[in-house]
N, C-alpha and C positions, 0 to 999 in steps of 0.2 A: 118473436120469431116470424110470425106470419107476415107481419109489415115488411120485414127485411126481405123475405122471399117475393113479396108482391112488388116491392121497389126494384128488385133485380129483374124480374120479369118484365115490368114496365120499360126499363132501360133497354133490354133486349128487343123488345117490340119496336122502340123508336129507331134503333139502328137499321140502316139500310142493308138489304141482303148483299152479301159479298159472294162472288163466284169462288167455287173450291180452288185453292191454290193461289188465290189473288190476295194482295194486301189492299185495304181500303184506299191508300193514297195512290196506288197505281191503277186504279179503276178509271177506264175512259181515256188512257193515254193512247195516242196514235202512233203506230209504227213508223219509224224513219224509213227513208229510201233503202238504206242499207239493210234495215231489218226485214223489209218486204222481200228483198233479193235473197237474203239468207234463208228466210222461211221457205221460199220457193225451191231453192237448192236442196234444202233439208227434206222437203216434201218428195221431190224426185228421187232422192236417195232412198227415202223410205219406201216409196212404191216399188222400185226396182231391187231393193235389198242390196245395195252396194255400199262400201265403206268409202271414206274420203279419199284415200290413196287411189283406189280404182276409178272413182269418179273423176279425179284430176287427170288420170291417164286417158280416160275416155274423152274428156274435154280437150286434151291437147291433140288427140287424133282427130276430133271434129274440126278443130281449127285448121289443121294441116290439110284436110280434105277440102276440095273445091265446093263451093256452095255456101249456104247459110250455116254458121256454126251451131245455132240452136237446133235446127232441123237435123243436121249431121249427128248431134249429140243424141237426140231422140232416137234416130235411125240405128245408132251404134247400140244403144241400150235394149232396143226392140230385138236386135240380132244376137244378144247374148243367148247361149244354150239354155240356161234355166228358164228364161223368158219363152223361148220357143217351145219347150216342154209344157209350160203353162198354157201358152196360146194353142197348142195342139190337143189340149185337154187331157194330157197324161198325168195331170196333178190338179188338186183343188186350189192350192195357192202357190205363189211364187217361192215361198220359203220351202214348201214341200217339194217343189220341183228342183230346187237347188240341193235338197237332200237326196232326191232320186239320182240327180247327176253325180254327186259326190260318192255315193255308194256304188257307182259304176253300173246303173241299170239302163244307161242310154248308150246307143250306138250312133255314130255319124259316119255315113258311107261305109258301113261294116266294120268300123273300128270303134272299140270302147273308148269314151271320153270321160275323164274324171273332173274336168275344170268347168264350173258353172259359167266362167266368164269367156269360155270359148266362142269365137265370133263365127257365125254361120254365114255361108256364101250362097249364091244363087245356084240352084241345082243340087244342093246337099239334101241327102235323104237322112232323116232322123227316125230311128225305130227304137223300141223297147227291147231290152235284152230277152233272149229266149226263156231264161229262167223266170222272169216276171210274167211272161205270157202264161206260164204254167200255174200261176197263183190266181185262182179264181176270186178269192176274197178281195184282193187288191184291185183287180179289174172291176169287180162289181161295185166296191165302195168308192172307187175314184174314176176310173175312165168312163164306165158305163153311166155313172150317176151324172156326170157332166154332160155326156151325150143326150141323156134323157131330159135334162133340164131345158135344152134347146139353146145352149150358149153356141154362137157361131165362131167359126174359125175365121181369122182375118183373111181378106182377099189375097194377100201376098203369100198365103200358105195353103197347101192342099192337103187334106187329111183322107187317108184310106183307113177308116175305122175297122174294117174287117181284118186287115193285116196289121193294124196298129202301127202305121208308119206315116210320116209326113214328109212333104217335099216343098222346099223353098222355091217359089215361082219367080219372085223378084225382090228387089230391096224394098223395105218398108219406107214409106213416105210420111210426112207430117200428118196427112189426112188419116192415116191408118191408126194413129195414136188416139184413143178415145178419152184418155184421162184429161182433166182440165189443167194443163200445164202452160204456164207462161214462160216459155224458154228464153225470151228475150231478156228477162230479169236475171237469169243465170248468166247469160253472156255479158250483161252489163257488170255483174259482180265480179267475174273473172278478168274483165278488161280493165280494171282499175289499176 
């Protein structure tokens, strides 16, 4: 019995380690051009928390707008209300920002907005609902926590942390997006 266990242990040691979820025959294969393009699209969808249908809608809007489709796409994704709430430090994550918007805790120009995909324009004022401002636990755990960490608000937004409101100063441009995104791969994927 001991010899059998020793032989199995020796065989296991001789096998090369395989990453979790990978099969040995797939190890080391390089992604195709289509694979890298698809992976980049999936990465951007995951970062901004959008579904395929929403992403296609934003891409079609980006193509119709003058300028580079890739830059326009990233600008449109940055202008989504849930992203603005995240960028203004009213939430810790984009998923939480989406939930805050869906629950009706965000006002745009004094009107309650429930749609996370609502596109913000220049001059719009984004505020938290008055009932949220009365909840010190939420403000303490989310808003004040992010302000104390030192996370900066992008240049195209202005934050009035005392009144908990943000103003859109200008449209976001490619240089405002800090994530490592290669938007040209997404454009190549959709232009096939």
